[in-house]
C-alpha positions in Angstrom: 90.2 155.9 20.7 90.6 152.7 18.8 88.1 150.7 16.7 86.5 147.4 18.0 88.5 145.3 15.5 91.8 146.7 16.8 90.7 146.1 20.4 89.9 142.5 19.5 93.2 142.1 17.8 95.0 143.2 20.9 93.0 140.9 23.2 93.6 137.9 20.9 97.3 138.7 20.6 97.9 138.0 24.3 100.0 134.9 24.8 99.8 132.7 28.0 100.2 129.1 28.8 96.8 128.6 30.3 96.5 125.5 32.6 94.2 122.6 31.9 92.8 119.9 34.1 91.0 116.6 33.8 87.5 116.4 35.2 84.9 113.7 35.5 82.1 113.9 32.9 79.5 114.4 35.7 81.1 117.8 36.4 82.1 118.8 32.8 78.9 120.6 31.7 79.7 124.1 30.5 83.5 123.6 30.7 85.7 124.4 27.7 87.2 121.2 26.3 90.7 121.9 24.9 91.2 118.9 22.7 89.0 117.2 20.1 87.4 113.8 20.9 88.3 110.9 18.5 86.3 107.7 18.7 88.4 104.8 20.1 86.0 102.3 18.8 83.4 101.5 16.2 79.9 102.7 17.1 78.0 100.5 17.5 80.8 98.0 18.1 78.6 95.2 16.7 75.6 94.8 14.5 72.5 95.1 16.7 68.8 94.9 16.5 66.9 98.2 15.7 63.7 96.8 17.3 62.2 93.7 18.9 61.6 90.7 16.6 63.1 87.6 15.1 66.6 87.5 13.7 66.8 85.5 10.4 68.9 85.2 7.3 67.5 87.5 4.6 67.8 84.7 2.0 65.7 82.3 4.0 62.1 82.4 2.9 60.7 79.7 5.2 57.0 80.0 6.2 58.0 79.5 9.8 61.2 79.7 11.9 62.2 77.6 14.9 63.2 79.9 17.8 66.6 78.6 18.9 67.4 81.2 21.6 66.3 84.5 23.1 68.8 87.3 23.0 68.4 90.3 25.3 70.3 93.6 25.2 73.7 92.9 26.7 73.6 89.2 25.9 76.2 87.4 23.7 74.5 85.1 21.2 75.5 81.5 21.6 73.9 80.0 18.5 74.1 80.5 14.8 71.0 81.1 12.7 70.6 78.6 9.8 67.8 77.9 7.4 64.4 77.5 9.1 65.6 78.9 12.4 65.6 82.3 14.1 66.6 83.9 17.3 64.1 86.0 19.2 65.9 89.3 19.8 65.3 92.5 21.8 66.1 96.1 20.7 69.8 96.9 21.1 70.9 93.2 21.4 73.8 91.8 19.4 72.8 90.1 16.1 73.6 86.4 16.1 75.8 84.7 13.5 74.1 83.9 10.3 71.4 86.5 10.7 71.2 89.9 8.9 67.5 90.8 9.1 64.8 91.1 11.8 61.1 90.3 11.3 59.4 92.8 13.6 57.5 91.1 16.5 54.3 92.6 15.4 54.7 91.0 11.9 54.7 87.4 13.2 53.0 85.1 15.7 54.6 82.6 18.0 53.2 79.0 17.8 54.8 76.0 19.6 58.3 77.5 19.6 58.1 78.8 16.1 57.9 82.4 14.7 55.3 82.4 11.9 55.3 85.6 9.8 51.9 86.9 8.8 53.0 90.2 7.1 55.9 90.7 4.7 58.8 92.5 6.4 60.3 95.1 3.9 63.0 96.4 6.1 66.2 94.9 7.5 65.8 96.5 11.0 69.5 96.0 11.8 71.9 98.7 12.9 75.2 97.8 11.2 78.5 97.7 13.0 80.2 101.1 12.8 77.1 102.6 11.2 77.4 105.7 13.4 81.2 106.0 13.8 84.4 104.2 12.9 87.3 104.0 15.2 89.5 107.0 14.6 86.7 109.3 13.5 86.7 112.9 14.9 83.5 113.2 17.0 83.8 116.6 18.8 85.9 119.7 18.2 87.3 121.7 21.1 84.7 124.0 22.7 82.2 124.5 25.4 80.6 121.3 26.4 76.8 121.1 26.2 74.6 118.4 27.6 74.5 116.5 24.3 78.3 116.5 24.2 78.5 114.8 27.6 76.3 112.0 26.4 78.4 111.5 23.2 81.7 111.4 25.2 80.2 108.9 27.7 79.0 106.7 24.8 82.6 106.4 23.7 83.7 105.1 27.1 85.6 108.2 28.4 85.0 108.8 32.1 86.7 112.2 32.1 87.8 115.0 29.7 90.6 117.6 29.6 89.3 121.1 30.0 90.6 124.6 30.4 91.1 125.6 34.1 88.2 127.9 35.1 89.5 131.5 35.4 88.9 133.2 38.7 87.6 136.6 37.9 87.5 139.4 40.5 84.8 142.0 40.5 85.3 145.5 42.1 82.5 148.1 41.8 83.7 151.7 42.4 81.7 154.7 43.5 80.9 156.3 46.9 77.3 156.7 45.7 76.7 152.9 45.7 74.8 150.9 48.2 74.1 147.2 48.2 70.6 145.9 47.7 68.8 145.7 51.0 70.6 148.7 52.5 68.9 152.1 53.0 69.5 154.7 50.3 70.5 158.2 51.4 70.3 161.3 49.3 72.3 160.9 46.1 72.8 157.2 46.4 71.8 154.3 44.1 71.9 150.6 44.4 74.9 148.6 43.1 73.6 146.6 40.2 76.9 146.2 38.3 78.5 144.0 40.9 75.8 141.3 40.9 75.3 141.6 37.2 79.0 141.0 36.5 79.2 138.0 38.9 76.2 136.5 37.1 77.8 137.0 33.7 81.0 135.5 34.9 79.2 132.4 36.2 77.2 132.1 33.0 80.5 132.2 31.1 81.7 129.1 33.1 84.2 131.0 35.3 84.5 131.5 39.0 83.5 135.0 40.3 85.2 136.5 43.3 83.4 139.6 44.5 85.3 142.3 46.4 82.3 144.6 47.0 81.9 148.3 46.7 85.1 150.4 46.7 84.6 154.1 47.7 86.1 156.9 45.6 89.3 156.8 47.6 92.8 156.2 46.0 94.2 154.2 48.9 91.1 152.0 49.3 91.1 151.3 45.5 94.8 150.6 45.4 94.6 148.1 48.3 91.6 146.3 46.7 93.3 146.1 43.3 96.5 144.7 44.8 94.5 142.0 46.6 92.6 141.1 43.5 95.7 140.8 41.4 97.1 138.3 43.9 93.9 136.2 44.1 92.5 136.3 40.5 93.3 135.6 36.9 91.3 138.4 35.5 90.1 141.6 37.4 87.1 143.6 36.4 86.4 147.0 37.7 83.2 149.0 36.9 83.3 152.7 37.0 86.2 155.2 37.4 87.7 154.8 33.9 86.5 158.1 32.4 87.9 161.6 32.9 86.2 162.8 36.1 88.0 164.1 39.2 87.3 160.8 41.0 88.1 158.5 38.1 91.2 157.0 39.7 91.1 153.5 38.1 93.6 154.0 35.2 96.3 155.6 37.4 95.8 153.1 40.3 96.1 150.1 38.0 99.3 151.4 36.5 100.7 152.1 40.0 100.0 148.5 40.8 102.1 147.3 37.9 99.5 147.0 35.1 100.5 147.8 31.5 97.6 149.6 29.7 97.1 147.9 26.3 94.2 150.1 25.2 91.9 152.7 26.8 88.8 154.1 25.0 87.1 152.1 22.2 84.8 153.3 19.4 81.8 151.4 20.8 78.5 152.6 22.0 77.8 152.0 24.9 81.2 151.5 26.5 83.7 154.0 25.1 85.8 154.5 28.2 86.7 150.7 28.3 90.2 149.9 29.5 92.2 146.7 29.0 95.6 145.9 30.6 97.9 143.2 31.7 100.2 142.5 34.7 102.4 139.5 34.2 99.9 136.7 33.5 97.0 138.6 35.0 94.5 140.7 33.0 92.3 143.6 33.9 89.3 145.3 32.3 88.1 148.7 33.5 84.5 148.7 32.4 82.3 151.8 32.3 80.0 152.4 35.2 76.7 152.7 33.4 74.9 149.4 33.7 74.2 148.8 30.0 77.8 149.7 29.2 79.1 147.2 31.7 76.9 144.5 30.4 77.7 145.1 26.7 81.5 145.4 27.2 81.6 142.2 29.2 79.7 140.3 26.5 81.8 141.7 23.7 85.3 142.0 25.1 85.6 140.0 28.4 84.1 136.9 26.9 86.5 137.2 24.0 89.4 137.0 26.4 87.9 134.1 28.4 87.7 132.0 25.3 91.1 133.2 24.0 92.8 132.0 27.1 91.4 128.5 26.4 92.7 128.6 22.8 89.3 129.2 21.2 87.5 132.0 19.3 84.4 133.4 20.9 81.5 133.1 18.4 78.3 134.4 20.0 75.0 133.2 18.6 74.0 135.5 15.8 70.6 136.0 14.1 69.6 137.7 10.9 66.2 139.3 10.8 64.1 142.0 9.2 63.8 145.3 11.2 60.2 146.0 12.2 60.8 149.8 12.2 63.4 152.4 11.2 66.4 153.0 13.5 68.2 156.3 13.1 71.2 157.8 14.9 73.4 160.9 14.8 76.7 159.5 16.2 78.2 157.3 13.4 81.8 157.3 14.7 81.2 154.3 16.9 79.9 150.8 16.5 76.6 150.6 18.5 75.0 147.7 20.2 71.3 148.5 20.5 68.8 146.4 22.6 66.1 144.7 20.6 63.5 141.9 20.8 64.1 138.9 18.5 60.6 137.7 17.6 60.5 135.0 14.9 62.1 136.4 11.8 61.6 140.0 12.9 63.9 142.3 14.9 62.0 144.8 17.0 63.9 147.8 18.4 62.7 148.9 21.9 62.6 152.2 23.6 66.2 152.8 24.7 67.3 155.9 26.6 71.0 155.3 26.7 73.7 153.4 28.7 72.1 154.0 32.1 68.7 152.6 31.0 69.1 149.1 32.6 65.4 148.4 32.5 65.6 148.3 28.7 67.6 145.1 29.1 64.7 143.5 30.9 62.7 143.6 27.7 65.5 142.8 25.3 66.7 139.4 24.3 69.2 140.6 21.7 71.6 143.3 20.8 71.6 144.7 17.2 74.9 145.7 15.8 75.0 149.1 14.0 78.5 149.4 12.4 80.4 152.6 12.5 79.6 154.9 9.5 76.0 153.7 9.4 73.4 156.4 10.3 70.2 154.6 9.6 68.6 151.1 9.2 65.4 151.2 7.2 62.2 149.3 8.1 62.4 145.8 6.5 66.2 145.9 6.2 68.1 142.7 7.3 70.2 143.3 10.4 72.6 141.2 12.5 71.7 140.5 16.2 73.5 138.6 18.9 71.4 136.8 21.5 71.7 137.9 25.1 
């Protein structure tokens, strides 16, 4: 059994030339951008009006200003402002030559073609050229694209962006006791939650899920499904069958199909039986069958690989908060991820019965990390929590 840090080191040591593609911005949300974005132009590319008003020269203290033209957003000024004149200008419009200040429209009256100020204008109300960015400035670092990033890239004139190819991730759930939701349960059977949970996690991570259904506890059936998944997918996930039971065929079947085991069994709770391997440029995780274990090991390990393939580090959103009540445990050999509620600045542990207690995740919105060697967190102690 290896510690989490060693498992992470092994995952991040995998080298592969992962393909990229260029996509239109309209379809780039959530994709992983592989290169930083540098501004090709000044932003704004010209001095412009911050609000509606009258563009004048700030040294001109006339009591009224003749309006020589009207400039709307998108117009190119055709006249130069001189003493005693102004241009009526709209928000976002290019400033005319000779003008460096705007009298707000509400600070002046219009009379017979003149703007007549009635209130002193203390501000300039002009957005200077390159006030936001200068050409050559780094605007965005590589990473997952949020909605705000799409707007920023579009504002620089880029119609598309280079992103990491979305991995196709195969999902196989093992166990003769499993039935799909909607089917009738017989004695000793349970519904398959892991398959749908993992496909949802894959989609949330920006990847393409490919679901192979339930594989019975049969070596030949499992081997055939694994061989097919290796051909069609970049990463293969199996839930169940990785422990030491009589029907836990997954490790042997994977190796029979050409996989090299890189680690098996990690000092994590839940999720100790976790397996990670590689076949050529394909990767495989054998995740434990208990639902919370499956969820946790995907969030901690599978996401790390997904980001690593794109050349990035996975940095989940972490919170610090004060524990609302004491948490105590006996097993200190493993790092534990414990479901909690993040409420304001407080972290509230919830009733948790172990790795099969999937309903606990319905209440939780975070996972508290309890490092190995720690037996107790006291009430009021500051703890680290990752959002889920």
